[in-house]
C-alpha positions as CSV (number, residue, x, y, z in Angstrom):
1,M,-52.7,-11.9,-17.9
2,T,-49.3,-13.5,-17.7
3,L,-46.3,-11.4,-17.4
4,P,-43.0,-12.2,-19.1
5,P,-40.1,-13.2,-16.8
6,Y,-38.6,-9.7,-16.8
7,G,-41.9,-8.3,-15.7
8,L,-42.2,-10.7,-12.8
9,E,-38.6,-9.9,-11.8
10,K,-39.3,-6.2,-11.9
11,I,-42.3,-6.7,-9.6
12,R,-40.3,-8.9,-7.2
13,L,-37.5,-6.4,-7.0
14,G,-39.9,-3.5,-6.6
15,N,-41.6,-5.3,-3.7
16,L,-38.3,-6.1,-2.1
17,I,-37.2,-2.4,-2.3
18,A,-40.6,-1.3,-1.0
19,R,-40.3,-3.6,2.0
20,F,-36.8,-2.4,2.8
21,S,-37.8,1.2,2.5
22,I,-40.8,0.8,4.7
23,G,-38.8,-1.1,7.3
24,S,-36.1,1.6,7.2
25,F,-38.7,4.3,7.7
26,Q,-40.3,2.4,10.6
27,L,-36.9,2.0,12.2
28,C,-36.1,5.7,11.8
29,L,-39.5,6.5,13.3
30,C,-38.8,4.3,16.4
31,M,-35.4,6.0,16.8
32,G,-36.8,9.5,16.4
33,T,-34.7,10.0,13.3
34,P,-36.2,12.3,10.7
35,C,-37.0,10.4,7.5
36,T,-39.1,10.5,4.3
37,I,-40.3,8.1,1.6
38,E,-40.9,9.6,-1.8
39,N,-42.6,8.0,-4.7
40,P,-44.9,9.0,-7.6
41,Y,-48.2,10.0,-6.2
42,S,-50.0,7.4,-8.3
43,S,-47.7,4.6,-7.1
44,R,-49.2,1.5,-5.6
45,I,-46.7,1.7,-2.8
46,W,-49.1,4.0,-1.0
47,D,-51.7,1.2,-0.9
48,L,-49.4,-1.4,0.8
49,P,-50.9,-2.4,4.1
50,S,-47.6,-1.9,6.0
51,L,-47.3,1.7,4.6
52,V,-51.0,2.5,5.3
53,E,-50.4,1.4,8.9
54,T,-47.2,3.4,9.2
55,H,-49.1,6.5,7.9
56,R,-51.5,6.2,10.9
57,M,-48.6,6.4,13.4
58,N,-48.0,9.6,15.4
59,D,-45.7,12.2,13.9
60,V,-46.2,10.8,10.4
61,E,-47.5,13.0,7.7
62,F,-48.3,12.5,4.0
63,G,-48.4,15.1,1.3
64,Y,-47.7,15.6,-2.3
65,T,-45.7,18.1,-4.4
66,D,-45.8,19.0,-8.1
67,L,-42.3,19.0,-9.5
68,C,-43.2,21.4,-12.3
69,V,-43.2,24.2,-9.7
70,D,-39.5,23.4,-9.3
71,G,-38.6,23.4,-13.0
72,E,-39.6,19.9,-14.2
73,K,-41.1,20.1,-17.7
74,W,-44.4,18.4,-16.6
75,R,-46.4,18.2,-13.4
76,K,-44.9,15.0,-12.1
77,R,-46.9,14.7,-8.9
78,T,-44.9,13.1,-6.1
79,G,-46.1,11.7,-2.8
80,I,-44.0,12.2,0.3
81,L,-44.4,10.3,3.7
82,A,-42.5,12.1,6.4
83,A,-41.6,11.6,10.1
84,S,-40.2,14.5,12.1
85,V,-39.7,16.5,8.9
86,P,-41.7,19.7,8.2
87,L,-43.6,18.9,5.0
88,D,-44.6,22.5,4.5
89,L,-41.1,23.2,3.3
90,M,-41.4,20.5,0.6
91,I,-45.0,20.8,-0.6
92,R,-45.7,22.9,-3.6
93,H,-48.7,22.6,-5.8
94,C,-49.1,23.6,-9.4
95,S,-51.9,26.0,-10.1
96,S,-52.1,25.1,-13.8
97,K,-54.7,26.8,-16.0
98,G,-56.1,25.0,-19.0
99,G,-53.6,22.1,-18.6
100,C,-50.5,24.4,-18.8
101,C,-48.2,24.3,-15.8
102,D,-47.0,27.5,-14.1
């Protein structure tokens, strides 16, 4: 499958932003500064080797939240990688029944 030029540019830019975000997260982690990375739960960013390795570091946690619990019109599951930030304050899960959000 060949992508059109705008698709290739979108991927290049997304990878550039991901590398910058991961590098910033790692710098904050080294400095003891609380930080998070947030992205859709299904995003491929969570599979990037540098982020997988970062997730294995001490004081780093991963969780997800469902934004419908906070008023979004659909579930919109969002992943959060955090360092020195209590995730329990950010994590809320939808207990939908029959496909209908709370």
